[in-house]
C-alpha positions in Angstrom: 153.1 123.2 29.2 149.4 124.7 28.5 147.0 122.1 29.1 143.9 124.3 30.1 143.6 125.1 25.8 145.2 122.4 24.4 143.9 118.7 24.3 147.7 116.4 25.5 147.3 113.0 24.2 149.5 110.6 25.9 150.0 107.1 24.7 150.4 104.6 27.5 151.9 101.1 26.9 152.4 99.3 29.9 153.5 95.6 30.6 153.6 93.9 33.6 155.3 90.6 34.0 154.8 88.2 37.6 157.8 86.9 38.9 156.1 83.8 38.2 158.1 80.6 36.9 157.8 80.5 32.7 156.4 77.4 32.8 153.7 77.7 35.2 152.2 81.5 34.4 152.2 84.1 31.4 153.1 87.8 31.5 150.7 89.9 31.9 150.5 92.4 29.4 147.8 95.2 28.3 147.9 98.7 27.0 145.8 101.8 27.3 145.4 104.9 25.7 144.9 108.0 27.9 144.6 111.2 26.9 144.6 114.9 29.3 142.1 117.8 29.1 141.6 120.6 30.9 138.7 123.6 30.1 140.3 127.3 30.5 138.3 128.2 33.2 136.3 131.7 33.0 134.4 134.0 35.2 130.7 133.4 36.5 129.0 136.2 35.1 125.4 136.5 35.5 125.1 136.2 32.0 126.6 132.7 31.9 124.8 132.1 35.6 121.5 133.1 33.6 122.3 130.6 30.9 122.3 127.7 33.0 120.2 124.8 32.4 117.5 123.7 35.4 114.3 121.6 35.1 111.2 123.3 34.3 110.0 124.4 37.5 113.5 125.6 38.5 115.3 128.7 39.3 118.9 129.0 39.8 121.1 131.8 41.2 123.8 132.9 43.5 123.2 132.6 47.3 126.9 133.6 47.9 130.1 134.4 46.5 133.9 135.9 46.5 134.3 132.2 48.5 137.7 131.3 47.9 137.3 127.7 46.9 133.9 126.3 49.0 134.3 122.8 49.4 131.5 120.8 51.6 128.7 122.6 53.8 126.6 121.7 56.4 123.1 123.3 57.2 122.3 124.3 60.9 118.5 124.3 61.9 118.3 128.0 62.2 119.2 127.7 58.0 123.0 129.3 59.3 125.1 127.8 56.5 128.5 126.8 56.8 131.4 125.7 54.2 134.7 125.0 54.6 137.5 125.8 52.2 140.6 123.1 52.5 142.7 125.8 50.2 142.8 128.3 53.0 141.5 125.8 56.2 138.7 127.8 56.7 135.1 127.3 58.0 132.5 130.4 56.9 129.6 130.8 58.1 127.2 132.1 56.0 123.3 133.8 56.7 120.3 134.9 54.3 118.7 137.4 57.1 115.8 138.8 55.0 115.1 135.6 53.4 115.8 136.4 49.3 117.7 133.5 48.8 120.6 135.0 48.8 123.1 135.2 52.1 124.0 138.9 53.4 125.8 137.4 56.4 129.4 135.9 55.6 132.1 135.4 58.8 134.9 133.0 59.0 134.6 131.3 62.2 136.9 128.6 62.5 140.4 127.9 61.1 142.5 124.9 60.6 145.3 123.5 58.2 143.7 121.2 55.0 140.2 121.6 57.0 137.9 120.2 54.7 134.8 117.3 55.9 131.8 118.8 58.0 128.7 117.8 60.3 126.4 119.3 62.8 124.7 116.7 64.8 123.2 118.3 68.8 124.7 121.6 68.8 128.0 120.8 67.8 129.8 121.3 64.3 132.3 117.9 63.7 135.1 119.2 61.2 137.8 117.0 59.9 141.6 117.7 58.7 143.1 115.1 56.8 144.5 113.4 60.2 143.0 115.5 62.5 139.0 115.5 63.4 137.6 118.3 66.0 133.9 118.9 68.0 132.8 122.9 68.6 129.8 124.3 70.3 128.1 126.3 68.0 126.9 129.5 69.3 123.4 131.3 69.4 125.2 133.7 67.0 126.2 131.3 64.8 130.0 131.4 65.5 132.0 128.3 66.5 133.5 127.7 70.1 137.4 126.4 71.1 138.1 123.7 68.7 138.2 120.3 70.3 140.2 117.7 69.1 138.1 114.3 69.3 140.3 111.9 66.9 144.0 112.0 65.3 146.2 109.6 63.7 143.9 109.0 60.5 146.6 107.8 57.5 148.6 111.0 55.3 146.7 112.2 52.3 149.0 111.1 49.4 146.4 111.9 46.3 143.5 112.4 47.9 142.8 114.9 51.1 139.2 115.1 50.9 138.3 113.5 54.6 134.5 113.8 54.7 132.4 112.9 57.5 129.0 112.4 58.4 126.6 110.8 60.6 124.3 107.8 60.0 120.8 107.0 61.4 122.4 104.9 64.1 124.3 108.2 65.8 127.4 107.1 64.3 129.6 109.1 62.5 131.0 108.0 59.1 134.9 109.1 58.4 136.0 108.8 54.3 139.5 108.4 53.8 140.6 108.2 50.1 143.7 106.3 48.8 147.1 108.0 48.8 147.5 106.9 45.1 146.0 106.5 41.9 146.2 102.2 42.2 148.4 100.8 44.8 148.5 98.5 47.8 148.0 100.5 50.5 150.2 100.6 53.5 147.9 101.9 56.3 144.7 99.7 56.5 142.7 103.1 57.2 143.3 104.5 53.5 140.7 103.9 50.9 138.4 103.2 53.4 135.1 104.2 55.1 135.9 104.7 58.8 132.9 104.5 61.7 132.9 105.5 65.7 131.0 107.1 68.1 131.0 110.5 68.2 133.5 111.2 70.9 136.4 109.2 68.6 136.0 105.9 70.6 134.8 102.5 69.0 137.3 103.6 65.5 137.2 100.5 63.2 137.2 99.9 58.9 133.2 99.8 57.9 134.0 99.1 54.3 136.9 99.0 52.0 138.1 98.9 48.5 136.6 102.7 48.1 139.4 104.4 46.3 137.9 108.5 47.2 134.5 107.7 48.1 134.1 111.7 48.6 130.0 112.1 49.3 127.4 109.3 50.6 124.0 109.7 51.9 121.2 107.2 53.6 118.3 106.5 51.8 115.8 108.3 54.0 113.3 105.0 53.7 115.4 101.7 53.4 118.1 103.9 56.0 120.8 102.8 53.4 123.9 103.6 52.7 124.4 105.0 49.3 127.5 106.9 47.2 129.8 107.2 44.3 133.4 106.3 43.9 136.1 107.9 42.1 137.3 105.4 39.4 141.2 104.7 38.6 142.5 107.0 36.2 144.8 106.2 33.4 142.4 103.2 32.3 141.2 105.2 28.5 138.4 107.5 28.2 135.7 105.2 29.0 137.2 103.4 32.0 137.2 102.9 35.0 133.6 104.1 35.2 132.5 105.9 38.5 130.4 103.4 40.7 127.3 103.9 42.7 127.8 101.5 45.8 125.6 100.2 48.5 128.1 100.0 51.4 127.4 97.4 53.6 129.3 96.2 57.1 132.7 94.8 55.5 131.8 95.1 52.5 135.1 94.9 49.8 134.1 97.1 46.8 137.5 95.6 44.9 140.1 98.6 44.4 142.9 98.5 43.7 142.3 94.8 42.2 139.0 94.5 40.6 136.6 97.2 39.2 133.2 97.8 38.2 131.6 94.1 37.5 135.2 92.4 38.6 136.9 93.5 35.6 141.1 93.2 36.7 143.2 96.2 37.2 146.5 94.4 35.6 148.8 96.5 36.9 148.2 94.8 40.7 147.9 91.7 41.5 146.0 90.7 44.5 147.2 89.5 47.6 148.0 85.9 48.7 148.8 84.7 45.1 144.8 85.0 44.6 143.7 85.6 40.6 141.6 88.8 39.9 138.9 86.2 39.6 139.0 84.3 42.4 139.3 88.5 44.7 136.4 89.9 42.7 134.4 87.0 44.2 135.3 88.3 47.6 134.0 92.1 46.6 130.9 93.7 46.3 129.9 94.8 42.8 128.4 98.4 42.2 124.4 99.0 41.8 125.1 101.7 38.5 128.2 102.8 36.4 128.6 106.1 35.2 131.0 108.0 32.4 134.0 107.5 33.3 136.3 110.9 34.9 133.6 112.7 35.3 134.9 112.8 39.4 131.7 112.8 41.7 132.0 114.7 44.5 128.7 114.9 47.1 125.8 112.9 47.1 122.4 113.8 49.5 119.1 112.0 49.2 116.2 114.8 49.3 114.5 115.2 51.9 113.2 118.6 52.1 109.2 119.5 51.0 110.4 122.4 48.1 110.9 120.5 45.2 108.1 118.0 43.9 106.6 115.0 45.8 108.5 112.9 42.5 112.0 113.9 44.0 112.1 112.5 47.5 114.0 109.5 47.7 115.9 110.3 45.3 119.4 111.7 45.1 121.6 114.6 43.8 125.4 114.2 42.9 128.0 116.4 42.0 130.5 115.8 39.1 133.4 117.9 39.9 134.1 117.1 35.6 137.1 115.6 34.3 140.6 115.8 33.4 141.9 112.3 32.2 139.9 111.8 28.5 140.3 114.0 25.4 136.3 115.3 25.4 135.2 116.4 29.4 132.3 115.1 31.2 130.8 115.7 34.0 131.0 119.7 35.5 127.5 119.3 36.2 124.7 117.9 38.9 122.8 115.3 38.1 119.9 113.2 40.0 120.0 110.0 40.3 116.3 108.4 40.2 115.4 105.3 42.7 112.6 103.2 43.3 111.7 100.6 45.5 115.2 101.7 47.6 116.9 101.4 44.3 119.0 103.2 42.1 117.4 103.1 38.3 118.1 106.2 36.6 120.2 109.1 36.2 119.8 111.9 34.4 121.1 115.8 34.2 119.6 117.8 36.9 121.7 121.7 36.3 124.1 121.6 32.8 125.4 124.4 31.2 129.0 124.9 33.3 130.9 124.2 30.0 131.0 126.9 27.4 132.6 128.1 24.3 131.9 125.0 22.6 133.1 123.1 25.9 136.5 124.3 25.9 135.7 126.3 28.5 133.8 126.2 32.2 132.8 128.7 34.7 131.4 126.1 37.6 133.1 123.0 39.3 130.8 121.4 41.3 131.6 120.1 44.9 129.6 120.3 48.2 125.9 119.7 48.1 123.4 121.2 51.4 119.5 121.4 51.5 118.5 124.9 52.9 116.2 125.7 55.7 113.5 126.1 52.9 114.0 123.2 50.9 116.0 125.0 48.0 119.4 123.0 47.5 122.7 124.7 47.4 125.6 123.9 45.5 129.5 124.9 45.9 131.3 125.5 43.2 135.9 125.7 44.2 136.3 127.0 41.1 134.9 130.5 40.7 134.2 131.4 44.4 130.2 130.6 44.3 127.7 128.8 46.2 124.2 128.6 44.2 120.8 127.8 44.8 118.4 125.6 42.9 114.7 126.9 44.2 111.7 125.5 42.9 108.8 127.9 42.1 105.4 125.9 42.7 104.9 126.8 39.1 
């Protein structure tokens, strides 16, 4: 079945009945209509790159290409960029030695099956596969030393294998572990959670739960509060479940799989212990903002550099990988999340134009974000193997 150039509509009638006595609780019935539409992939030619839209005063160009499927990135203090590729299980080192805004050195510096998450701290690289976390010394030439396992036993991935790791202002490591499914009751306590532990792997615990696929997260530069976007449930229709911007707190429950958005029930999954969806919703944290359903939020990064205008400080950037589970595509872009007094107020486009041919084709699906040493913004595209660089011209 060819779905990259045609739309496949799926009428999904779902009926759920609980094993309750007929005279106490009625059966549960719901009906949703789902769609599949995947734009055709086309090349990221120079002509197409030139038509990308960024705000006035900004430019966008290729920092590096021919990278297969670059995902998550981290930048060392000397400007060396490290990017993971889960498809090949590699970490690639990129350097711009003449400061012209383009990488001129490329070298694979680590390999491990399903490598995805990466963070740098105190001269070490921390890398994550599906089940394990490793550390390695960063050498003077940018290469990495021996990979040393510091944590293991993370649950199998199932539907979501995109493990990510970040260090918080408290010096602790935070690990995103996605759900194994679209919506189900998990059997491992670490699935659909954010896990916290010390850099040596000790003190490991679930920090927050009910997070379906919380890939990108970061701490507000002033308030030090933790924010990020969670992926909504598929097959609830074109406009549901919307993507959720959450403020993450220690011990917080964010609802998945039982409730979503402002406490709406996911009728396919009954809350535990005989609770009603309304009762369960009262125990959860609601999102601060919502965004277009099925946009597929990926990396989330507060801007902490000095190159962009002052109004960008304290704001965040979010990559949207793009939809497949709706009739018209959404996402496929980078957006800016405006914050005022530590709270999100607005989401607006920052990089658009990857969708072409009347939204029937696409030449970029954006994933990882990183701030380069010079304050420019790096954006990874795992569809065409490109890392883009957004810079401010000062005009």
